[in-house]
N, C-alpha and C positions, 0 to 999 in steps of 0.2 A: 392496491388500496381502492375501496369501494367509494366512488364519488357520486353514487346515485342520490345521496342525501345532500347534495350541494345546495346551499341556500340560494334561492333566486330572488332578486329584488334589487332595490336601488343600492348600488355599491357606494361605500364611503370612499373618499379620495385616498389615494395611495399613502399620503403622509400620515393621515389619521390611522389607517390600518397598521402601518409600520410602528407607530408609537404604542398602539395597543398591545403589540407583542414584544416590545422592547423593554427588558428589565430596567435599563438605564433611564428611560423616560419617566418611570415611576419615582425615581429619586430626584427629579427636577420638576419645574412647573410645566414641562413639555406635555405631560399627560393631561394636565388641567386645560391647556390650550386646546388639545384634541377633544376633550369632553365638552368644552364650551362651544366649540364649532359644531359638534354633533348635536348637542341639545338644541341649538338655534336652527341648524340647517337640515339635519337628517337624524332625528332622535331615535329612529329604528332603522338602521342601515346595516349593510352586510360588509364585514371586513374580509378582505382577501390578502393574505400575506404568504409569501413563498414558503413552502414547507409545512403550512398549516392547512387543515380543513377550513373552508369558509365558515363564518359564524355570524349570526345576528348580534348586533351590539345595542343593548338597552341602556340609554343614558338618562332617561327621565324617571323621576321618583314614582310616578303613577304606574308606569309600565313594569318597573321592578317589583312594586307591591303586587300587581295583578299576577305576575308569574310566580312570585314567592308564595302567594296564597292559594294557587291552584296546583296542588301537588300531584293530582292524578293526571292532569294534562301536560305538566312539565316535570319530567323525572330528573332525579339527581344522578342515578347510577348507570343508566343505559349507555351513556357515553362518558368520557373523562369528566370528572367533577371539577377539576381545575384545568386551566388552559395548558395543553401539551402540544408539541408539534407532532407531525405524522410519524416521524421515526421513533419518538418516545412512546407514542401510543402503540405502535406495532410491537415494540420491544416489551412493553408492559403486558400486552395481550398474550404474548408468547410465554412470558414468565408465569402468568397467572392461569393460563389455559383458557383464556377467553374474556377476562374482565379487563376493561381499560384503566382500572384503578388498582394501585399496588396495595392499598389498605382498604379495609371495609369497616369504617367507623360510621357513626350516625350520619355524618356528612354524605357518605356514599351509599345511603340506603333509601329505599322507597317503601311505601306501604306494601304488605302489613308489617314487615320486619322493623321498619324504622320506629314505629310506636312501641313495639315490644321491647326493643333494646333501650329506647329512651326512657321508658317507665322504670327500668332497673335502677337508674340513679337520679331520676328527675327530682324526687323528694328531697334529696341531699341539697339541691341547688335552689330550693324554694325559699322565699324570705323567712318563713317561720323557722326553718331549720338553721338558716344562716344567722338569725338573731342569737341563737345559742352559741354561735362561733365568733360573735363580734368581739368578745373579750380576747380570745386567742389571736384574732386578726390584729386587735389593738396592741397586743404585746409585740407582735412582729413589726408593726408600724413604729412602735416606740424605739425598738432596736435600730430600725432603718433611719429614723430621724436622728437618733443619738450619734450614729456613725456618720451621717451627713454633716451634722454640726461640728464634728471634729476635723473637718476637711480644711480648716484654716482659710475659709472664705473663697475657695476656688475648687471647682471639681467638674468632672464630666458627668452630668446628671444621669445620662443613660447607663454608663458603665457602673457608677458608684451607688446609684439608688434604684433606678427604674427597672433594670434587668433583674435585680436580685429580690426585691421586695415581693412582687407578685409570685415569683418562683417559689419563695419560701412558703407563702400562704397555700399555694395549690399543692406543693409537695407534702405539706403537713396533712392536708385533707386526704390526699392520695395515700399517704403512709410511707413515703420514701424517706430514708434516714438522711440527716443533714450532710453526711460526708459524701453522698451521691448527688447533691444539688449541682455541683459544677458540671458533672457528666451530663445531667439532664439538660442544662443550659446549652452545653456545646452541641448535643444531639439535635435540640430544637433549632438552633441557629443553622446547623447544617441542613436540616430538613426544609425550613422556611426560607433561609437565606441561600438556598442552593444555587441561585443565579448571581449571587453577590460575591465578588472575588475575595472579600475579607472573611467570609464565613464558609465558603464552599471548601470541600476537601482538597481539591486540586485547583491551582490558580490559573493554569494555562487554559486555552480555549478547548473545551471538551467536545468530542463527537457525541452524537445522541447516544451511542452505545455506551461510551464511558460515563456520560452524565446519568444515564439510567442505572448503570452499575453502582454509581456513587450513592444515588438515592436508595437503591435496594440495600446497599451495605448499612446505611443509616437505619433503615427500617429493621434490618436484621439485628443490629446492635440493641435497639429498643426491645425487640422480641426476646433476645437472650436475657436481658436484664429483667424484664417483667415476668418471664416464665419462672424465674427463681423466686420472685416476690409472690407469685400465685401459689407456688408449691408451699411456701412458708405460711400463707394465710389459710390454706386448706388445713394445714396441721394446727395452726395457732391463730384463730380468727381474732381480729382487733376491731376497734371502732373507727374504721377508715374505709375509704372508697375502694382500696385494693381488695379488701375482704369481700365487698359486694361483688366486684367484677370476678374475682377468683372463684366464687361459689355460685355465680349466677346460673340460672337455668331458664331456657326458653322452651315453651311447649313441652315441659317435663324433662328436657335433656340439657346437660351442661353446654354452655356456649363453646363454640370451636376455638382453637388456638389463634386463628387469624383474627376472629372477631374480638377475642379477649385482648390480643396485642393492640389491635386498632383502637379499642376503647381506651386502653392505657395511653396510647399515643395522643389521642384527641384531647384527653384531660391534661396530660402532662405537657403538651405543647400549646394548644390553643388556649389552655387555661392561664398561661402567664405571658406568652409573647405578645398577644394582642393588648393585654392590660398594660404591659410595660410601654408599648407605643403610645397609648392614650395618656398614660401618666406623664410621659416625657413631653407630650404636646401641651398638657396642662401647665407644666413648669415653663415651657417656652412662652406660653401666654402670659404667665406671671412676670416673666423677664422682659416682655416686649410691649405689653399693653399698659400705657401710663395709667396710674391710679387704681389698677385692678387689685394689687396686693392690699393696699390700704382699705379699699372698699370691702374686701372679703374679711379683713380683720375687724372692721366695724360691723359687718353683717354676716357672721358665720352661717346664718340660715340660708345664705345664697350659695353656699358651697355645693349642694346637690345640682343646682342649675349650672354652676361652673364646670362640674364634672361632666354633665350631660353635653355641654357645648364642646368640651375637650374631646369627648368621644366622637361627636359629629365631625369636628375639625380633623381628627386623626384618621378616622375610618380605616383601622388597621387592616381588615380584610378587604382588599381592593376589588376582587372579582370572584365570582363562582360561576360555573357553567351549568346549564340545564339543557334538556332536549325534549322536543315535542313528541308526545305519544300518539297524536293523530293530527290530521290537517286542521288548522285553526286560523283565526284572524286576530291580529293585534294591531292597534292603531291603523286599521284599514288595510293592512298588508297581509298577504297570505303566507302563513308559516306552514311548511310542509311537514308531515310526519317524519321524525328522525332528524329534523334540523336542529343545529346546535346553537345555543344562545348564551351570550355573556352578560351577566348582570353586573353593571358598573356601579357599585354602591357609593364610591367616592364621588361620582358624578351626580347620583341621585341626592347626595347630601349637600350639593351646591346648586340644586335646581332652583332657579329664580322664581318659578311659579309656586314654590312651597316655602322657601325661606327668603324673607325680605333681607336685602343686603347679605347674600350668602357668604361673601368674602370678608365680612366683619365678624370678629370674635365677640359674640354677644351672649352674656350669661342670662339675659332676661327673656330669652325665647320661650314663649308659652303658647301653645304646646311646642316642644322641640321634637318634631317628627323625624328625628334622625333614623337612618336605616343601617347603622353600623353593625347591629346585631342580626341583621336579616329580619325575616317576618314569616308568618305562616308556620307550618308544622316544623320547619327547620330553624326556627328562631333560636338564637344561641342559648344553649342550656345554662351557660355560666353568666348570663347578663347581670343577674342580681348580685352575684359574687363580685364581678368586676366593679360595679358601682360602689358596693360596700367597701372594697379594698381602697379604691381611689378616695372616697369620702373620708374614711378613717385616717388615711395617710395625710390628706391635706388639712383636716381638722387639727392634726397635731403639728404639722409643719408650718402652716401659714402664721400662727401666732408667734412662732420662734424667729421669724425673719424680719429684719429691719428694712432690707432692700435686696433686690436681685436683678441682675442684668446679664446680657449675653457677654461671653468672654471669647468670642470666635464664632465661626459659622456652624449652624446646625447642618448635619449631613444625614442623608436618608439611605436606607437599605435599598439596593437595586433588586426589585422583584415585582412581578405583576400579580402575585398572589397575596402574600402578607408582607406589608412594608410599613416601616415607621422609622423614627429617628435612630441613627447609628451612633452619632455623637452629638452631645448638646453641652458645650463648654459654658459654664456660668460663673459669675462672681456674685458673692452675697455677703451681706453683713447680718450679724445675729443680734437679736434684741439684748 
């Protein structure tokens, strides 16, 4: 293993480094304690944890923005785009013949490819196009609300509503038939919740080799499924995203199978898992913040602000990694070419210098400079869709509720990549 790129600089305390690489910490407020300590004492420090290459940890809003906006200086694809240990990186590099990333989606691309691939579907996700789909989203939301209201006053909001509603929206846009929705949900949970014992394929402690094999198998399942869809859309194009991906060309040539599969994966997974997390946190807020439900019923025009604050609160994508393309300085510290950096979005979204009372759920934040969708060239392509889905759902759900409260503890997915509520038991009364 080449350690010539080891980050040098002020190390974070051991306990902070350990929490940053511990999936369990992200399911509790332990990660928040670590972030708070780092923001106050060492906002740009180096984490050293056994089995991991050292990496810089960015916990301040401003630094995360600076790196996110400077895509030529901080690359996404040169090193692993998500945090992986050394054994997993070695294994991935072996499988791919040199790349530290198993898939090659927009997330794992840099210029010039990134923009070429992004442009293929970007128009689909722009507000003008989404307005044409609002009615379709509304129908899916109506069905979700109707099914929720039939639950006799108690349900697990994650399982019964939040997981399925955004899944249906994004699968419709993609062109996946309803009978395959459960399969897509399972594969997404296996991919993103691969560190969580409830969603991983095997529950025992896995070696890096087994863990890598498990992730590879999930990616392979996606590939097999979407190859069949691609073939179908080449024969029989439809008005869906699958048709665009299946028939896409870059520089006059059809996109490769790995890029096509990766494109499907990013839309099929990121397109709903993150939205379901933010949707669950919105419901958590309704169940725990006194007077919020009544206020939103009296002022439905406040729902977009409520949605935005729920997104900040949830920050479903916890971290992404970047690497420096040349020696540079950040916050007065020297970052060497090749150094690995962790962008801690959930920390940036609690930055006391940017958000007054960051630990208060406040739907009146104006502007709400939340970073949950990232920023710069890699800003989430589906951000407008996510906001639309949440707004439409709560515009329909809020007027139907007389009261809502917790009916047990909220539990979170154990993962340092994408994490959100795993269970949210609630009690409710209907109007």
